[in-house]
Structures are given as structure tokens and as C-alpha cells.
VOGU-3710 file (C-alpha; in Angstrom, 3 decimals, decimal comma):
1> masplrvgmv> -157,956/184,339/-60,352  -160,772/185,491/-58,065  -159,868/186,014/-54,420  -161,282/183,357/-52,082  -164,670/183,943/-50,551  -164,291/184,022/-46,765  -167,126/182,362/-44,841  -167,566/182,367/-41,077  -169,385/179,339/-39,663  -170,362/178,090/-36,211
11> ageasgdqlg> -171,808/174,705/-35,252  -172,317/173,743/-31,626  -172,800/169,977/-31,577  -172,376/166,749/-33,525  -175,524/167,084/-35,648  -174,600/170,662/-36,609  -171,068/169,555/-37,429  -172,498/167,010/-39,866  -174,821/169,571/-41,466  -172,031/172,128/-41,720
21> ahliaalkar> -169,656/169,637/-43,317  -172,155/168,698/-46,019  -172,811/172,367/-46,770  -169,086/173,184/-46,967  -168,569/170,287/-49,395  -171,460/171,491/-51,588  -170,146/175,070/-51,570  -166,607/173,995/-52,475  -167,972/171,849/-55,308  -169,100/175,037/-57,110
31> grpmqfagig> -165,453/175,680/-58,002  -165,075/179,100/-56,373  -162,088/179,343/-53,994  -163,465/179,546/-50,432  -162,059/179,744/-46,910  -164,010/178,725/-43,798  -163,330/179,704/-40,187  -165,247/179,830/-36,910  -166,224/176,920/-34,668  -166,875/173,375/-35,787
41> gprmmnqglv> -166,169/169,741/-35,077  -164,114/167,068/-36,818  -166,344/166,762/-39,894  -166,268/170,491/-40,672  -162,548/170,639/-39,944  -161,986/167,743/-42,359  -163,698/169,900/-45,000  -161,237/172,731/-44,329  -162,828/174,797/-41,553  -160,377/176,487/-39,190
51> shypmeklsv> -161,980/176,155/-35,741  -160,930/178,894/-33,331  -162,474/177,166/-30,288  -163,322/173,524/-29,467  -166,916/172,802/-30,502  -167,406/170,762/-27,309  -167,417/174,008/-25,311  -170,808/174,821/-26,864  -172,291/171,318/-26,519  -174,525/171,821/-23,506
61> rgyseallhf> -178,242/171,146/-23,384  -180,907/172,497/-21,082  -181,189/175,818/-19,306  -179,546/174,864/-16,034  -176,606/173,251/-17,863  -176,212/176,351/-20,027  -176,211/178,533/-16,898  -173,330/176,526/-15,446  -171,229/177,287/-18,527  -172,719/180,722/-19,226
71> reilsirggl> -169,619/182,825/-18,534  -167,343/180,614/-20,602  -169,775/180,478/-23,541  -170,337/184,242/-23,358  -166,570/184,781/-23,395  -166,195/182,542/-26,454  -168,975/184,375/-28,292  -167,470/187,747/-27,403  -164,028/186,677/-28,602  -165,346/185,217/-31,841
81> tkrllaerpd> -167,561/188,249/-32,519  -164,582/190,568/-32,100  -162,464/188,421/-34,392  -165,095/188,161/-37,140  -165,867/191,886/-37,014  -162,144/192,552/-37,508  -161,777/189,988/-40,318  -165,103/190,903/-41,998  -165,906/187,648/-43,817  -168,041/187,822/-46,960
91> lfigvdasef> -170,767/185,826/-45,228  -171,570/184,161/-41,912  -173,545/180,907/-41,560  -174,766/179,833/-38,130  -175,581/176,117/-38,075  -178,237/175,457/-35,426  -176,974/176,411/-31,887  -179,447/179,294/-31,954  -178,804/180,547/-28,408  -175,152/181,075/-29,319
101> nlgleralkd> -175,518/182,018/-32,970  -178,401/184,504/-32,999  -176,552/187,028/-30,824  -173,416/186,625/-32,925  -175,443/186,937/-36,141  -177,132/190,108/-34,882  -173,769/191,796/-34,245  -172,439/190,775/-37,662  -175,610/191,758/-39,529  -175,625/195,174/-37,826
111> agiptihyvs> -172,050/195,608/-39,080  -173,115/194,898/-42,668  -171,979/191,258/-42,891  -174,672/189,026/-44,478  -175,867/186,300/-42,114  -177,644/183,012/-42,756  -179,088/180,727/-40,108  -179,174/177,055/-41,112  -181,732/175,003/-39,127  -184,681/176,877/-37,730
121> psiwawrgwr> -184,855/177,379/-33,988  -187,992/175,850/-32,525  -190,278/178,752/-33,402  -193,064/176,273/-34,101  -192,811/175,099/-30,508  -192,033/178,357/-28,715  -193,684/181,732/-28,694  -193,828/183,899/-31,819  -191,471/186,545/-30,447  -188,606/184,324/-31,545
131> vrriarsvnh> -189,468/185,010/-35,202  -188,974/188,736/-34,631  -185,637/188,094/-32,923  -184,513/185,919/-35,828  -185,624/188,574/-38,351  -183,411/191,139/-36,597  -180,435/188,761/-36,597  -180,304/187,199/-40,055  -180,669/187,971/-43,740  -181,895/184,493/-44,627
141> vlvmfpfeap> -183,019/181,262/-42,951  -182,544/177,739/-44,330  -185,162/175,357/-42,927  -185,223/171,578/-43,068  -188,921/170,868/-42,509  -191,722/171,972/-44,856  -194,021/173,300/-42,119  -191,379/175,841/-41,040  -191,166/177,948/-44,221  -194,708/179,447/-44,036
151> lyqkagvpvt> -194,029/180,686/-40,487  -191,112/182,777/-41,738  -192,885/183,890/-44,901  -195,780/185,181/-42,812  -193,301/187,224/-40,740  -191,531/188,553/-43,848  -188,266/186,702/-43,173  -186,475/185,441/-46,331  -186,496/181,643/-46,118  -185,613/178,581/-48,212
161> yvghpladii> -186,846/175,055/-47,540  -183,916/172,749/-48,304  -185,029/169,390/-46,906  -182,934/167,339/-44,512  -179,480/166,028/-45,452  -180,002/162,888/-43,383  -182,830/161,966/-45,751  -180,360/162,217/-48,630  -177,652/160,210/-46,871  -179,721/157,412/-45,369
171> petppreear> -180,925/154,802/-47,895  -184,683/154,426/-48,207  -184,307/150,664/-47,689  -182,055/150,137/-44,648  -179,312/147,475/-45,088  -180,214/145,532/-41,914  -178,310/142,313/-42,559  -175,217/144,171/-43,795  -175,252/146,382/-40,692  -175,586/143,376/-38,368
181> aqlrlpagkl> -172,686/141,660/-40,082  -170,562/144,823/-39,957  -171,187/145,226/-36,230  -170,701/141,483/-35,659  -173,970/141,172/-33,798  -175,083/137,675/-32,765  -177,391/135,935/-35,234  -180,972/135,133/-34,343  -181,315/137,765/-31,620  -183,744/140,650/-31,277
191> vvamlpgsrr> -181,556/143,763/-31,676  -182,465/146,860/-29,652  -180,520/150,077/-30,291  -180,207/152,472/-27,370  -179,215/156,080/-28,061  -178,982/157,926/-24,723  -177,858/161,269/-26,166  -174,800/162,918/-27,671  -173,883/165,345/-24,867  -172,415/164,860/-21,433
201> selqymantf> -175,414/166,636/-19,876  -177,766/164,141/-21,557  -175,810/161,086/-20,419  -175,818/162,487/-16,894  -179,614/162,125/-16,805  -180,168/159,269/-19,261  -177,359/156,705/-18,886  -178,502/155,067/-15,640  -182,136/155,060/-16,783  -181,290/153,361/-20,090
211> vlaahrfwqe> -179,059/150,769/-18,409  -181,733/149,832/-15,878  -184,476/149,777/-18,539  -182,322/147,444/-20,648  -181,809/145,114/-17,689  -185,570/144,916/-17,051  -186,196/144,242/-20,741  -183,596/141,449/-20,737  -185,372/139,796/-17,815  -188,538/139,678/-19,933
221> vhdvhfvvpt> -187,053/139,042/-23,392  -184,046/136,747/-23,115  -183,097/136,547/-26,807  -182,097/140,205/-27,045  -178,870/142,000/-27,846  -178,452/145,729/-27,191  -176,286/148,011/-29,291  -175,301/151,447/-27,934  -173,542/153,961/-30,207  -171,881/156,889/-28,420
231> vtretrdmfe> -170,687/160,105/-30,029  -167,524/160,886/-28,058  -165,066/158,947/-25,929  -166,320/160,880/-22,929  -169,958/159,876/-23,457  -168,838/156,292/-24,086  -166,982/156,356/-20,759  -170,054/157,768/-19,025  -172,256/154,951/-20,319  -169,643/152,355/-19,381
241> ralyenqrtd> -169,494/153,842/-15,882  -173,286/153,561/-15,605  -173,004/149,843/-16,406  -170,479/149,361/-13,600  -172,230/151,568/-11,037  -175,520/149,717/-11,578  -173,756/146,313/-11,599  -175,118/145,536/-15,063  -171,918/144,632/-16,900  -173,523/141,286/-17,731
251> lpltllfghs> -175,983/142,874/-20,165  -175,778/141,383/-23,694  -174,537/144,627/-25,176  -172,238/146,037/-27,855  -170,944/149,506/-26,948  -169,784/151,496/-29,966  -167,790/154,664/-30,548  -169,708/156,248/-33,416  -171,580/154,005/-35,880  -175,043/155,254/-34,898
261> healaaadla> -176,321/154,719/-38,448  -175,151/151,116/-38,510  -176,736/150,543/-35,092  -180,091/151,930/-36,202  -179,964/150,039/-39,503  -179,307/146,814/-37,602  -181,987/147,288/-34,939  -185,475/145,815/-34,675  -186,450/148,430/-32,070  -184,842/151,545/-30,608
271> lvasgtatle> -184,930/153,487/-27,355  -183,894/157,021/-28,257  -183,241/160,217/-26,304  -185,174/163,104/-27,857  -183,127/164,986/-30,439  -181,778/164,463/-33,950  -181,430/160,742/-33,243  -185,227/160,369/-33,302  -185,264/161,571/-36,919  -182,349/159,260/-37,746
281> aalfktpmvi> -184,241/156,304/-36,287  -187,319/157,259/-38,321  -185,307/157,471/-41,536  -183,917/153,993/-40,832  -187,561/152,836/-40,407  -186,764/151,565/-36,899  -189,802/151,458/-34,577  -188,922/153,390/-31,447  -189,761/154,715/-28,014  -188,626/158,285/-27,237
291> ayrqsplswg> -187,381/159,206/-23,770  -185,949/162,324/-22,212  -184,817/163,552/-18,829  -183,057/166,768/-17,878  -182,539/168,861/-14,769  -185,770/169,862/-12,951  -184,950/173,548/-13,553  -184,504/173,063/-17,319  -187,675/170,992/-17,492  -189,678/173,621/-15,619
301> imramaylpy> -188,469/176,408/-17,900  -189,185/174,354/-21,023  -192,717/173,632/-19,846  -193,254/177,328/-19,133  -192,162/178,174/-22,698  -195,311/176,426/-23,983  -193,865/173,628/-26,056  -196,066/171,674/-28,426  -197,648/168,469/-27,142  -194,767/166,497/-28,698
311> vgmpnilage> -190,998/166,828/-28,436  -189,913/164,079/-30,867  -189,599/165,101/-34,498  -191,421/161,974/-35,761  -194,477/163,008/-33,737  -194,213/166,647/-34,808  -194,070/165,576/-38,461  -196,937/163,130/-37,948  -199,078/165,633/-36,036  -199,988/162,866/-33,606
321> rlvpellqdq> -198,439/160,605/-30,986  -197,173/158,079/-33,506  -194,200/157,205/-31,266  -194,496/156,758/-27,478  -192,845/159,644/-25,599  -191,851/159,291/-21,949  -190,486/162,524/-20,556  -188,915/163,555/-17,262  -190,640/161,806/-14,324  -192,433/159,445/-16,729
331> atpaalcaal> -189,095/158,200/-18,071  -188,440/155,562/-15,410  -186,653/152,295/-16,182  -189,893/150,365/-15,556  -191,945/152,614/-17,845  -189,370/152,562/-20,650  -189,117/148,777/-20,454  -192,915/148,442/-20,529  -193,190/150,778/-23,559  -190,571/148,769/-25,472
341> idllrdadaq> -192,284/145,473/-24,663  -195,669/146,898/-25,700  -194,159/148,001/-29,019  -192,442/144,639/-29,506  -195,750/142,815/-29,048  -197,796/145,202/-31,209  -197,035/144,377/-34,837  -199,621/146,922/-36,057  -197,967/149,749/-34,124  -194,593/148,806/-35,621
351> rrqrerfaef> -196,086/148,722/-39,115  -197,754/152,143/-38,638  -194,479/153,672/-37,516  -192,572/152,210/-40,467  -195,161/153,354/-43,005  -195,173/156,929/-41,705  -191,384/156,946/-41,452  -191,216/156,044/-45,158  -193,515/159,003/-45,925  -191,249/161,346/-43,952
361> hrllrcnsae> -188,224/160,085/-45,858  -189,786/160,873/-49,244  -190,898/164,299/-47,994  -187,486/165,321/-46,656  -185,303/163,897/-49,457  -184,578/167,072/-51,450  -180,823/167,085/-52,219  -180,554/169,503/-49,328  -176,852/170,411/-49,520  -177,263/171,547/-53,137
371> raadavfkvl> -180,387/173,549/-52,281  -178,624/175,145/-49,329  -175,575/175,990/-51,450  -177,851/177,621/-54,078  -179,431/179,787/-51,361  -176,028/180,771/-49,951  -174,750/181,953/-53,330  -177,970/183,907/-53,954  -177,392/185,797/-50,693  -173,807/186,510/-51,793
381> errg> -175,030/187,720/-55,211  -177,479/190,137/-53,585  -174,584/191,558/-51,622  -172,983/192,352/-54,955
//
């Protein structure tokens, strides 16, 4: 019997944990004995990953937030690097979390351990020097969006377009009535999903804003029910605290632990913090408004890094401002409420969003886990 292949993996947040879990399942389905160790969340651990550190330690967003945790994160990366160099896995796969993973991947690649980065860092939004850094750090990149592959090919970096696993998981026709029944939402109401972020640092800047925007909306549109999925108990507690601190516990609202897909399937409209949730909302064909706030320092640095005109993936895929984006100082409760009401009253805008979202779904539905697993085994074969 062949000895197990040993694979190191690191994911740094909930979306990466989901991607990593699907990839592990696809790799194990090939029948070759495999062992997985590194850092991951509950989904990857359920697939057999041994996590040496809690994934939550890496789940920070924004430059100022990362600086606050810099020493701890650096210590974790140093400890994991030392451990992996001693254990010498057959392969390492970094799932997103590029600021953590690229340095780790560079050390492993320099030591002769093949490295794959799954989910392209935002090279299409940042400066081109990132491509050179990635080329030095990895043997192969797996990208989820079709416009990313040519950027790597031009730079001579081996790359495979695999599509997005969410497009495989999410049905092309969302089960709205089933989702509403499952969540026991009141009949005959307009349902608005609010997704204020998956990290503590996001809730710190978004929770109060979303609560106050919802209250304003309720004053204008009385037959509404809000549904708020949260990723962790801590982020759920933070949102609940925002309700109490702003004296808005009377909002017609269902607060969930998990169940973001059901919430988006059930919703007529969504208010979404920029991130993976914007793509999820698009795949559920839910017309949306995108909002984002972060610390002034992080915002200033991001602006200086010359981001594209859009931050939401639906707009990046569309190449236009298909979805309203209200960022930083623009993302006030009054402005978010007004944008939602404008969208509610504009049937053509809702239809345009849904039509383009359906196009994105067809584009990204590629059986991504199988494609990614094929690419992983090709890298292993080249190693010999």
C-alpha cells in the first residue's frame, strides 16, 4: 500500500475554510491515502485536517487591524514554517490569506517543497509587483475568475482557472419559498438580508451602521422583515450588542448563527459588506447594495495602493457599477437606507442585476473542486 501523501494547508477565514474543505474532499475522493495538517476552520477539520493553531487568529481585515495583531500572527507563521520545514510535506496549499501564506510559501518553496496558492491575491486591483512576489513564492496558482489567468500567463507563472466552488454549490434557481419556510420568516413581508461581515474587525465598523440603516428603512417601508446571518457566536454577539446600544431591539429581525445561503435565497434585497458575501448574493440572484467601512488608516493605505474603481466582485465581473457601492464616509445609515429604497423602487435595476448575476453563475460554474484537484495532482506528478 502506498504511503499517505502529506499535504500542508492554511486557510485564514471562513470563506477559505469552505474552499479548503471542498478541495480536501475532492483530493480524498481520488482514492490515494492523504494526510492534511496546518491551519483551518471547522469545515477543513471535519474533512480530516489537523489544525495546529486556531484559524480565528488569522481572521483580521485591514492594515491597521493586522498591525494590532502583527506580532502574534508573525509568531504563528514562524512556528508553522519551522514545523513544516521539519516535517517536509509532499505539497503545501495556501488557501487565500495571501499576506500570511505568501511568506510561508516562499520559505517552503526555497526548501524544495512544492507550493500552490489557491485564490489569487488581488493582483488585478493592486500594482504589478505582486505578480513577481507570487512567482517567487509558488509553483502554481489556482484562480477562480477567468480574467485572472492571463495576468499570470503573461508573467510566466503556471496557473489554472478552476471556476468558483460557490457557483457549483448554489443552485442556479434559488429556492426562495423553501428558504423562507426553513427560516420561519413571516409571510407577505419584503425580506431584506443584511450581511455585515464575517470578522470581528468588520462588525466593529459595520454593525452600528447596518442597524441604523435598517431602522431608517423600516420607518419608510413598514412591511419589511430583516434577516441577519452571522458567521461566529462572537460576531452574532457583536451585532446583538449593536441592537441594544442603539436601542433598536424592536426591529423586525431574525438573527441567525450561520445559514447565510438560506438568508440570501429567501431575500428580496440585500445589504452586504464587501467580500465573498457579495459574490454569494449575486449567485443567489439577490439584488443588492454593497457597503464597507474600515479604520481610517486601513482605508488610506488601500486608496494609496491604487485599487480599481470597484471593490465588489459583481462590479469587477461586470466591468461597470452594476451594484451600488457605498464605501467609508459614504456608507452612512441614511445613504445606505436611501440606496436600498432606490433599488426597491427601481424594477429595471433589479432586473439588470439578476440578469447579469445569472451570466456570472454560468461563467463560474466549472466543477471547480475537481479542476483544482486535477491541478494539484499534476504538480505532485511533476515533482516525481
